[in-house]
N, C-alpha and C positions, 0 to 999 in steps of 0.2 A: 599732570601735577608738576609744579615747578618748585625748585629750591633756590633761595637767594644766596649766592656765593660771591662775596666781595663785590657787590653791585652788579653781578652777572647772574641772570636767571637761567638755571639749568633745568631742562625738561627731563622728566623721569616717567617711564612706563613701569608701573608696579603691579605685580600680579601674585596671587596665591599667598600661602602662609607656611610657616614652619622654620626650622633651623637645621643647618646654617642657611643664611640668605645667600643668594647668588647675585653678584653685582657684575653686570655685563658692560664692557667698554668696546666701542666699535673702531673700525679702521679709518684712515684718512680718506674722506669722501663718503663715508657711511653715515648711519644714524642708529638710533635705538632699534629701528625696524630691521636692521641687518640681522638681528638675533631672533626675529619672530619664528622662523622655521625651526631653529634649534630649541627654543623654549617650548614650542608646541610639541616637540618630539621627546622631551625629557621623560624617562621611564617611570617617574613617580612625581607626585605633587611637590612643588617647591615654592618658596617665597623668592621671587625674582625682581630685580630692579635693573632695567636697561636705561642707560643715560644717553641723551644727546650731548656729546661733548661740546664745550664752548666753540661757537663758530659754525656748528653743524645742526641739522634738523631744526627743531623748534626752539633751541636755546638761543640766547643772545649771542651776537657776533661783534665783540668789541674790536677796535682798530689795533689793539696790541694785547699782549698777555698770553702768548701761545708757547711758552717754555714748558718743559715737562713738569716743573714745579707748579706752574699755574694750573695745568690739567689735574695733576695729582691733588692739589689743594682743593679743587672743586669736588673731586670724588670723595675726599676725606670729609668735607663739610656735609655732603649728602648722606654719607654713612652715619655721621654724628647726629644730624638732624632727624634722620629716620630711626635713630635709636637701635642700630644693629649691634647686637652683642656678640654674635658669631657670624662670620661671613667668608665666602670664597670669592676672590677676584678672578674674573674671566675676561681676558683681553685679546682682541684680534689685531694683528699688525701694529699700527700706531698705538692702539689701545693696549696691546701687549707690552709695549715699551713703557707706557704710562703705568701699567700694573706692576712691572718690574721696579720702577722707581719708587712707587708707593710701598711695595712689599719690602724693599730694602730699608725702609724707615721703621719696620717692625711695628706697625700700628696695632693698637689693642683690638682684639677680637678676630684678627685675621687667622683663619684656620687652614687655608690652602690657596694655591695659585694654579690657574689653568691658562696657558699661553697658546693661543691658536694662531699659527702662521705669524709668530711675533716678529716685530722688528728687533734685531739684536741690540744689546746694550752698547756696542761699539758704533762709531759714526757710520752712516750709510756709505758703503763703498762704491760710489758712482762718480764718474767725472762731472765736473761742474756743468758741462754742456747738457748732459742727460738730466741733471737736476733742474736745469732751466726749462727743458722740455716738459718736465713734470708739472711745472708751474702753469702751463697752458693746457694740461690734460683735461681739466674740467670746465673749460670755457664755453663749450658748445655741445649740442647733442652729438654731433659728428665726432668730436674729439673724445667724448666719453665712450661712444660706441667703439672707436678704435682702441681705446685703452682697455675696455672689457675684452675684446677679441685678441689683441696682440700682447697683452701684459697680464691681466688679472685672472683669467680663467683657463682651465683645461677642459672642463665639461661645459656643454651648452646650458645656459640659463633658460628657465621658462620665460614666456612672454611677460608674465607678471613680475618676475624677479628682475628682468632686464629693465623694465619700466621703472621699477623702484630704484635701482642703482643709478639710472640716468637722473631721475628726479632728485635723489639725495646729493649726487655729485654737483649738479647745477645749483642747488639751493645753498651750498656752503658759502660762508662769508668770504669776501675778497682776501682779507688778511689771513684767514684760516687756510685758504687754498695755497697760499705761497709760503706760509710759515713752516710747514712740515719739510718740504724739500729744501728750503733755503737755510734753515738753521736748527729746527727742533730735532730732525733726524740726525743731525750732526753732533748732538750732545753725546758725550762719552760718559756713561755711567757704569762701565765695566768693573771698576774697582769696588763699587758698592754691592755687586752681586753676591759676594761671599757672605753678606749680612742677611741674606734671605734664608730663614730657618724653617719655613713651613714646607710641607710636601708640595712638590711642583710637578704638574703634568704639562709637557710640551706636545702639541699636536701639529705635525707638519704635513704639507701636501707633497706627494711624490713628484708632481710636475710643477711645483711652485716656481715661477720665474722671478719672483720678487725677493722672497726670503727662502732660499733653497734649503734642502735637507742638509747639505754639506756645510752651508753657512751657519745654520743653527747648531750643528754638531761642534764646529770649531769656535764659534763666537759666543755661544750662549750655554749650551748644555754642560760643558765642563766647568763653567763658572759658578753654577748654582749647586750647592752641596747636596740637595735632596731632589734632584730633577730626573725624570724619566721621559723618554720620547716615544710617541707612537706616530707612524707614518701612514697617511691615508692614500691608498692606491689610486692612481689616475686622477688625482685632485690638484687643482691649481691654488692660487692665492686666496680666492674668495670662497674658502671652504665652508663658512657658515651658510652659504647659499648653495654651493655645489654638493656638499655632503653633510647636510644638517643632521640626518638621523644617526650617522656614524659618530658625529661629535657629541650628540645628545647621549648616546649609549656610553661613550667614553667618560663623559661627565658623570653619568649615573654610577658607573663602576668606581670612579675616583671618589665620589661622595660616600659610597658604601665602604671603601677602604679607609676613609677618614673616620667613619663611625666605628670601625673595628680597630682603629689604631694602627693599621698597616696600609702602606701606600704601594699599590701595584698598578703599573701602567698597562 
């Protein structure tokens, strides 16, 4: 299924039914497929929408338009087009920063926020030379393999998962690949975080080398009024693939707490 968002077609994988709906946003280099294992492991039936963000997966890849506002605008249009009255945003890494941006706008129907190894609201704290290296991380199978092993994971991926990550990374549009390290990750939305009023669950990987537990504690957790954090033992940055059952269980608990009017991480 595709939705037209300002002349950009956004691919959507939609499953199940019920409320609230769960809207999944993937990481820089991923696609809607990143969430397949988590969605399959959810402890009860849910209505889920997993998006291929612009520039990734089966969505269009324009030459420009990769600011947080562009991504968030696409997500909001999908939510509006699909008529979601109540929903929870679930974002991983880059998708987590997009979710923060959208949640800070207090959109109608937003019931909760789940941030999985999210990029913090402050600019990515890496030297320019490292960010330049990131721009070439997804240029070849060899570079993606090295990024998986040296940066993204702490647990070994299955053969099927590894193949998926390589395919998704290589498939990304040229502009999308460079936009995140070059400027989108440098956007500072820290002042907007106090505007997030919904219950928020932050899920961190104990061994995450991209967005560490300490970074999330200092740069994110204290800025969102109703946020709690859970740390996944022995898990790296690709937690939706490394520890999908644990994430699905935490999402299930979070949804139950929303239904009861009490948020407990």
